[in-house]
C-alpha positions as CSV (number, residue, x, y, z in Angstrom):
1,M,-12.6,-26.2,36.9
2,Q,-10.7,-24.9,33.9
3,N,-7.5,-23.0,34.4
4,N,-7.1,-19.4,33.5
5,P,-4.2,-19.1,31.0
6,L,-3.4,-15.6,32.1
7,L,-3.0,-16.8,35.7
8,D,-1.0,-19.8,34.5
9,I,1.7,-17.4,33.3
10,F,2.4,-16.4,36.9
11,K,2.5,-20.0,38.1
12,V,5.7,-20.6,36.1
13,P,8.5,-18.7,37.9
14,E,10.8,-18.6,34.9
15,L,8.1,-17.3,32.5
16,K,6.9,-14.8,35.1
17,R,10.5,-13.5,35.5
18,R,11.0,-13.2,31.7
19,I,7.7,-11.3,31.2
20,L,8.4,-8.8,34.0
21,F,11.9,-8.3,32.7
22,T,10.6,-7.6,29.2
23,I,8.1,-5.1,30.5
24,G,10.8,-3.4,32.5
25,I,13.1,-3.1,29.5
26,I,10.3,-1.6,27.3
27,A,9.5,0.9,30.1
28,V,13.2,2.0,30.1
29,Y,13.0,2.4,26.3
30,R,9.8,4.5,26.5
31,I,11.3,6.8,29.2
32,G,14.3,7.4,27.0
33,A,12.1,8.2,24.0
34,I,10.7,11.3,25.7
35,I,14.0,12.7,27.0
36,P,14.8,15.6,24.6
37,I,18.2,16.7,23.5
38,P,19.0,20.2,25.0
39,G,19.3,23.2,22.7
40,V,16.4,22.3,20.4
41,N,13.4,24.6,19.8
42,A,10.5,22.2,20.7
43,E,7.8,24.4,19.1
44,A,9.7,24.7,15.8
45,L,10.2,20.9,15.8
46,R,6.5,20.2,16.4
47,S,5.7,22.6,13.6
48,L,8.1,20.8,11.2
49,F,6.5,17.4,11.9
50,A,3.0,18.8,11.7
51,N,3.8,20.1,8.2
52,Q,5.3,16.7,7.2
53,Q,2.9,14.2,8.7
54,N,2.3,12.7,5.3
55,S,6.0,12.5,4.3
56,L,8.6,9.9,4.8
57,L,9.8,11.8,7.8
58,G,6.4,11.6,9.4
59,F,6.2,7.9,8.6
60,L,9.6,7.3,10.3
61,N,8.4,9.2,13.3
62,I,5.6,6.6,13.9
63,F,8.2,3.8,13.8
64,S,10.2,5.7,16.4
65,G,7.2,6.0,18.7
66,G,7.3,9.7,18.4
67,A,10.9,10.0,19.6
68,L,11.9,11.7,16.3
69,S,9.4,14.5,16.6
70,H,10.8,15.2,20.1
71,L,14.4,14.8,19.0
72,S,14.9,12.7,22.0
73,I,18.1,10.7,22.9
74,F,16.5,7.7,21.2
75,S,15.5,9.5,18.0
76,M,17.6,7.2,15.7
77,G,15.7,4.2,17.1
78,I,16.8,0.7,16.1
79,M,17.0,1.5,12.4
80,P,20.9,1.6,12.2
81,Y,20.9,-1.9,13.8
82,I,18.4,-3.2,11.2
83,N,20.4,-1.6,8.4
84,S,23.6,-3.3,9.5
85,S,21.7,-6.6,9.7
86,I,20.4,-6.2,6.2
87,I,24.0,-5.5,4.9
88,M,25.4,-8.5,6.7
89,S,22.5,-10.7,5.4
90,L,23.0,-9.5,1.8
91,L,26.8,-10.0,2.0
92,Q,26.3,-13.5,3.5
93,G,23.6,-14.4,1.0
94,A,25.6,-13.2,-2.0
95,H,28.8,-15.1,-0.9
96,V,31.0,-12.1,-1.8
97,I,33.2,-12.3,1.4
98,P,34.7,-15.7,2.0
99,Y,35.3,-14.8,5.7
100,L,31.6,-14.5,6.3
101,D,31.0,-17.8,4.6
102,R,33.4,-19.5,6.9
103,L,31.8,-17.9,10.0
104,A,28.4,-19.2,8.8
105,K,29.8,-22.7,8.9
106,E,31.3,-22.5,12.4
107,G,28.1,-22.9,14.3
108,E,27.5,-21.0,17.6
109,Q,31.0,-19.4,17.6
110,G,30.5,-18.2,14.1
111,R,27.1,-16.8,14.9
112,K,28.5,-14.9,17.9
113,R,31.3,-13.4,15.7
114,M,28.7,-12.4,13.1
115,N,26.7,-10.6,15.8
116,Q,29.8,-8.8,17.0
117,I,30.6,-7.6,13.4
118,T,26.9,-6.4,13.1
119,R,27.3,-4.4,16.4
120,Y,30.4,-2.7,15.1
121,L,28.6,-1.9,11.8
122,T,25.7,-0.6,13.8
123,L,28.0,1.8,15.6
124,A,29.4,3.1,12.3
125,L,26.0,3.5,10.7
126,G,24.5,5.1,13.8
127,G,27.3,7.7,13.9
128,L,26.8,8.4,10.2
129,Q,23.0,8.8,10.4
130,S,23.2,10.8,13.6
131,F,25.6,13.3,12.0
132,G,23.3,13.5,9.0
133,L,20.2,14.1,11.1
134,T,22.0,16.7,13.3
135,F,23.4,18.6,10.4
136,A,20.1,18.6,8.7
137,I,18.1,20.1,11.6
138,T,20.7,22.9,11.9
139,K,20.2,23.9,8.3
140,M,16.5,23.1,7.8
141,P,14.4,26.2,7.0
142,M,11.2,26.7,9.0
143,P,8.0,28.6,8.1
144,G,8.3,32.0,9.9
145,G,12.1,31.7,10.2
146,A,12.1,30.1,13.6
147,P,15.3,28.0,13.9
148,I,15.0,24.4,15.2
149,V,18.4,24.7,16.9
150,T,18.9,27.9,18.8
151,N,22.7,27.8,18.9
152,P,24.1,25.3,16.3
153,T,27.8,25.3,17.4
154,A,30.3,22.7,16.8
155,G,30.0,21.6,20.4
156,F,26.2,21.1,20.0
157,I,26.7,19.0,16.8
158,A,29.4,16.8,18.5
159,L,27.3,16.3,21.7
160,T,24.1,15.5,19.7
161,V,25.9,13.0,17.4
162,L,27.4,11.3,20.4
163,T,24.1,11.3,22.3
164,L,22.1,9.9,19.3
165,T,24.7,7.2,18.5
166,T,24.9,6.2,22.1
167,G,21.1,6.0,22.2
168,T,21.1,3.6,19.2
169,V,23.7,1.4,20.8
170,F,21.8,1.3,24.0
171,I,18.6,0.4,22.3
172,M,20.4,-2.4,20.5
173,W,21.6,-3.7,23.8
174,L,18.1,-3.4,25.3
175,G,16.8,-5.5,22.3
176,E,19.4,-8.2,22.8
177,Q,18.6,-8.3,26.6
178,I,14.9,-9.0,25.8
179,T,15.8,-11.7,23.3
180,E,18.2,-13.5,25.7
181,R,16.6,-12.9,29.1
182,G,13.0,-11.9,28.3
183,I,10.2,-13.2,26.1
184,G,9.9,-12.5,22.4
185,N,12.3,-10.9,19.9
186,G,13.8,-7.8,21.4
187,V,14.2,-5.7,18.3
188,S,10.6,-6.4,17.1
189,L,9.1,-5.7,20.5
190,I,10.9,-2.3,20.7
191,I,9.4,-1.3,17.3
192,F,6.1,-2.8,18.5
193,S,6.1,-0.7,21.7
194,G,6.8,2.5,19.7
195,I,3.8,1.9,17.4
196,V,1.4,0.8,20.2
197,E,2.3,3.9,22.2
198,R,0.5,6.1,19.6
199,M,-2.7,4.1,19.7
200,P,-4.4,6.0,22.6
201,H,-3.6,9.3,20.8
202,A,-5.0,8.1,17.5
203,I,-8.2,6.8,19.1
204,A,-8.6,10.0,21.2
205,G,-8.2,12.0,18.0
206,L,-11.0,10.1,16.3
207,V,-13.3,10.5,19.3
208,G,-12.5,14.2,19.3
209,L,-13.4,14.6,15.6
210,V,-16.7,12.8,16.3
211,R,-17.5,15.2,19.1
212,L,-16.7,18.2,16.9
213,D,-18.9,16.7,14.1
214,E,-16.0,16.7,11.7
215,V,-16.4,12.9,11.4
216,S,-19.9,11.4,11.5
217,L,-20.6,8.6,13.9
218,F,-21.5,6.3,11.0
219,R,-18.1,6.9,9.3
220,A,-16.3,6.4,12.6
221,G,-18.1,3.0,13.1
222,L,-17.3,2.1,9.5
223,I,-13.6,2.9,10.1
224,L,-13.4,0.7,13.2
225,A,-15.3,-2.1,11.5
226,L,-12.8,-2.0,8.6
227,V,-9.9,-2.1,11.1
228,L,-11.4,-5.2,12.8
229,A,-11.9,-6.9,9.4
230,V,-8.3,-6.1,8.3
231,T,-7.0,-7.3,11.6
232,G,-8.8,-10.6,11.3
233,L,-7.5,-11.0,7.7
234,V,-3.9,-10.3,8.9
235,V,-4.2,-12.9,11.7
236,W,-5.6,-15.5,9.1
237,V,-2.8,-14.9,6.7
238,E,-0.1,-14.9,9.4
239,T,-1.2,-18.2,10.7
240,A,-2.0,-19.8,7.3
241,Q,0.1,-22.9,6.3
242,R,0.6,-25.1,3.3
243,K,0.9,-28.7,4.7
244,I,3.1,-31.0,2.7
245,P,2.4,-34.7,3.6
246,V,5.4,-36.7,4.7
247,Q,5.5,-40.5,5.1
248,Y,8.2,-42.3,7.1
249,A,9.2,-45.8,5.9
250,K,9.3,-48.7,8.4
251,R,12.7,-49.8,9.5
252,V,14.0,-52.4,12.0
253,V,16.6,-51.4,14.6
254,G,17.6,-54.4,16.7
255,R,14.3,-56.0,17.7
256,R,12.2,-52.9,17.4
257,M,10.4,-51.4,14.4
258,Y,10.5,-47.7,13.8
259,G,8.8,-45.4,11.3
260,G,5.6,-46.0,9.3
261,A,4.1,-42.8,10.7
262,S,2.4,-40.1,8.6
263,T,2.9,-36.4,9.3
264,Y,3.2,-33.2,7.4
265,L,5.7,-30.4,6.7
266,P,4.1,-27.0,7.5
267,L,5.1,-24.1,5.2
268,K,3.8,-20.7,6.3
269,V,2.3,-18.5,3.6
270,D,4.1,-15.5,5.1
271,Q,7.4,-17.0,6.2
272,S,9.2,-13.7,6.8
273,G,6.4,-12.2,8.9
274,V,7.2,-8.7,9.9
275,I,10.9,-9.0,8.9
276,A,10.3,-8.1,5.2
277,V,8.3,-5.0,6.3
278,I,10.9,-3.8,8.8
279,F,13.7,-4.3,6.3
280,A,11.8,-2.4,3.6
281,V,11.1,0.6,5.9
282,S,14.7,0.6,7.0
283,L,16.0,0.7,3.4
284,L,13.6,3.6,2.6
285,T,15.5,5.6,5.2
286,V,18.7,5.4,3.2
287,P,17.8,8.2,0.6
288,L,16.6,10.4,3.5
289,T,19.9,9.9,5.3
290,V,21.9,10.8,2.2
291,A,19.6,13.9,1.7
292,Q,20.3,15.1,5.2
293,F,23.9,15.8,4.3
294,M,22.8,18.2,1.6
295,P,19.8,20.0,3.0
296,D,20.2,22.9,0.5
297,S,19.9,20.7,-2.5
298,P,16.6,20.8,-4.4
299,W,16.5,17.0,-4.9
300,A,17.2,16.5,-1.1
301,A,14.2,18.7,-0.3
302,R,12.1,16.6,-2.6
303,I,13.2,13.4,-0.9
304,A,12.5,14.9,2.5
305,K,9.0,15.7,1.4
306,W,8.4,12.4,-0.4
307,D,4.7,11.9,0.1
308,N,3.5,8.5,1.2
309,G,0.6,8.9,-1.2
310,N,2.9,9.3,-4.1
311,W,2.6,6.3,-6.5
312,G,6.4,6.1,-6.9
313,Y,6.9,5.8,-3.2
314,Q,4.2,3.1,-2.9
315,S,5.6,1.2,-5.8
316,V,9.2,1.2,-4.4
317,Y,7.9,0.3,-0.9
318,A,5.8,-2.7,-2.3
319,A,8.7,-3.9,-4.5
320,L,11.0,-3.9,-1.5
321,I,8.6,-5.9,0.6
322,I,8.2,-8.5,-2.1
323,F,12.0,-8.7,-2.6
324,F,12.6,-9.2,1.2
325,C,9.9,-11.8,1.4
326,Y,11.8,-13.9,-1.1
327,F,15.2,-12.9,0.3
328,Y,14.3,-14.0,3.8
329,N,13.2,-17.4,2.5
330,S,16.4,-17.9,0.6
331,V,18.4,-17.2,3.7
332,A,16.3,-18.9,6.4
333,F,14.9,-21.9,4.4
334,N,17.0,-24.4,2.5
335,P,14.9,-27.0,0.6
336,T,17.9,-29.1,-0.4
337,E,19.0,-29.4,3.2
338,L,15.5,-30.2,4.3
339,A,15.1,-32.9,1.6
340,D,18.5,-34.5,2.7
341,N,17.3,-34.6,6.3
342,L,14.1,-36.2,5.3
343,R,15.9,-38.9,3.3
344,K,18.4,-39.6,6.2
345,W,15.5,-40.2,8.6
346,G,13.6,-42.4,6.1
347,G,11.0,-39.8,5.2
348,F,9.5,-39.0,1.8
349,V,6.7,-37.0,0.2
350,P,4.2,-39.5,-1.4
351,G,4.6,-39.5,-5.1
352,I,7.9,-37.6,-5.1
353,R,11.3,-39.2,-5.3
354,P,13.6,-38.5,-2.4
355,G,16.5,-36.2,-2.7
356,E,16.8,-33.6,-5.5
357,A,13.2,-34.2,-6.7
358,T,11.8,-33.6,-3.2
359,A,14.0,-30.4,-2.8
360,R,12.7,-29.1,-6.2
361,Y,9.1,-29.9,-5.2
362,I,9.4,-28.1,-1.9
363,S,11.1,-25.1,-3.6
364,Q,8.3,-24.8,-6.1
365,I,5.6,-24.8,-3.4
366,L,7.5,-22.3,-1.3
367,E,7.9,-19.9,-4.3
368,R,4.1,-20.1,-5.0
369,I,2.9,-19.5,-1.5
370,T,5.5,-16.8,-0.9
371,L,4.2,-14.9,-4.0
372,G,0.7,-14.9,-2.5
373,G,2.0,-13.9,1.0
374,A,4.3,-11.2,-0.4
375,L,1.5,-9.7,-2.6
376,F,-0.8,-9.6,0.4
377,V,1.8,-7.9,2.7
378,A,2.6,-5.4,-0.1
379,A,-1.1,-4.6,-0.6
380,L,-1.6,-4.2,3.1
381,A,1.4,-1.8,3.3
382,V,-0.2,0.7,0.9
383,L,-3.7,0.4,2.3
384,P,-3.5,3.4,4.7
385,Q,-3.5,5.9,1.9
386,Y,-6.6,4.5,0.2
387,L,-8.3,4.1,3.6
388,Q,-7.7,7.8,4.3
389,R,-8.8,8.9,0.9
390,M,-12.0,6.9,0.8
391,L,-13.2,7.3,4.3
392,R,-11.3,10.6,5.1
393,A,-10.0,8.8,8.2
394,P,-7.7,10.6,10.6
395,Q,-4.1,10.1,9.5
396,D,-2.8,8.7,12.8
397,L,-5.5,6.1,12.8
398,S,-5.1,5.1,9.2
399,Y,-1.3,4.6,9.7
400,L,-1.6,2.7,12.9
401,F,-4.4,0.3,11.9
402,G,-4.3,0.4,8.1
403,G,-1.2,-1.4,6.9
404,T,2.5,-1.7,7.9
405,S,1.9,-0.8,11.6
406,L,-1.0,-3.3,11.8
407,L,1.1,-6.0,10.3
408,I,3.9,-5.4,12.7
409,M,1.6,-5.3,15.7
410,V,-0.2,-8.5,14.8
411,G,2.9,-10.3,13.7
412,V,4.9,-9.5,16.8
413,A,1.9,-10.2,19.1
414,L,1.4,-13.6,17.5
415,D,5.1,-14.5,17.8
416,T,5.3,-13.4,21.4
417,I,2.1,-15.3,22.3
418,G,3.6,-18.3,20.5
419,Q,6.7,-18.2,22.7
420,I,4.6,-17.8,25.9
421,Q,2.5,-20.7,24.6
422,S,5.6,-22.9,24.3
423,H,6.7,-22.1,27.8
424,L,3.3,-23.0,29.2
425,I,3.1,-26.3,27.3
426,M,6.6,-27.3,28.4
427,R,5.4,-26.9,32.0
428,H,2.3,-29.0,31.3
429,Y,-0.2,-26.1,31.2
430,D,-2.9,-25.8,28.6
431,G,-1.7,-22.5,27.3
432,F,-3.8,-19.7,25.8
433,F,-5.9,-21.8,23.4
434,K,-7.6,-25.1,23.7
435,G,-5.6,-28.0,22.4
436,G,-2.2,-26.3,22.9
437,G,-2.7,-23.3,20.7
438,G,-3.3,-24.7,17.3
439,G,-1.6,-22.5,14.7
440,F,-0.3,-20.0,17.2
441,K,3.3,-21.1,17.1
442,G,6.2,-18.7,17.6
443,R,8.2,-18.1,14.4
444,W,11.4,-17.7,16.4
445,F,12.5,-15.4,13.7
446,N,15.8,-13.6,13.7
447,V,16.2,-9.8,13.4
448,G,19.7,-8.6,13.5
449,G,21.3,-11.8,14.5
450,G,19.3,-12.3,17.7
451,S,18.7,-15.9,18.8
């Protein structure tokens, strides 16, 4: 009788505890996302986001799981934490601060210190962005003249900034708790939960349009078929690998002979996974944050209404994704170190000299496959607009299943399944897939310094 992999999860006490802990933390996050800040006109706020669904502000609302449209205590989300992680990664990668370079060489203690600096930077950025958002909503004009904030006093601004900043720090702590004591990467799972939360609403909206005959049944079926096809394509690319053959030379240690085995070095086509997308979206919030401090400025109003369908927006977004795909590889993958480790253990790539030649060979292959993966991710990110224009699909559905959101959902789901798979295999269970899961391995990627 074949074991049920879902039941096997609950046969491993540690894994069961980690999964239940993760679900509990996500539940806490979702509860906080619907607790509004007092003193805000909810009707005026809903009217604002209804008019800017296709803007950058509406796009960020999807990433916050709808918390921004309610101006809840978690409206800032995890973006300040990601922004601080980007800044720390850029500073470390550019080698502009010797102190950070020393920390990177100090192992576990250095990593903990880097994480602590990232947390302090998150607090500073969270306070700055919270003040910008609060100041903007007190000055933002609304159709009909209804104010978003009924009484924008200095006390309201101070309390709102403190609440939003505290919410960001608390979300950061929740993400770290998931990473350390739960299953999966905490920051990615928090973003994942915010996106998934809007799925029932998007599907219900499509069903409602079909019932009202605003969308034909054929077009609805075509949209869902396209969603399934794109999902399958994303899974295929996310699990695709370029296998570099590695041969180990035979060596004698004492009376025993070691080596002589053949294996391969797997290089993923999309090494960065969802990290490049999350970083790109986070950087796109920077102009919006700056614009919030000058709501009366004409250029600030243009930024706030920056349409996702605008070719300039799409070009910048795609360029940022491609940049962060390569940047992630440069930080997380060192071909020279890998080639040195292969040589120390007697390994070599057939036909390639060990050492520098091997490092150069691996680097060339990595650059080529990264280009293909980065172009695919960038193309997928701009897909929702074309899906909506060609099929006149509902906007919520096209954003959730058409590009960035779909990539994040699939990527995080695969990585979480990979970690569950590893726990099951270590406990001698078959796991989710026959033969131990095949290509469904967790990336164990790092967002914001988590382990």
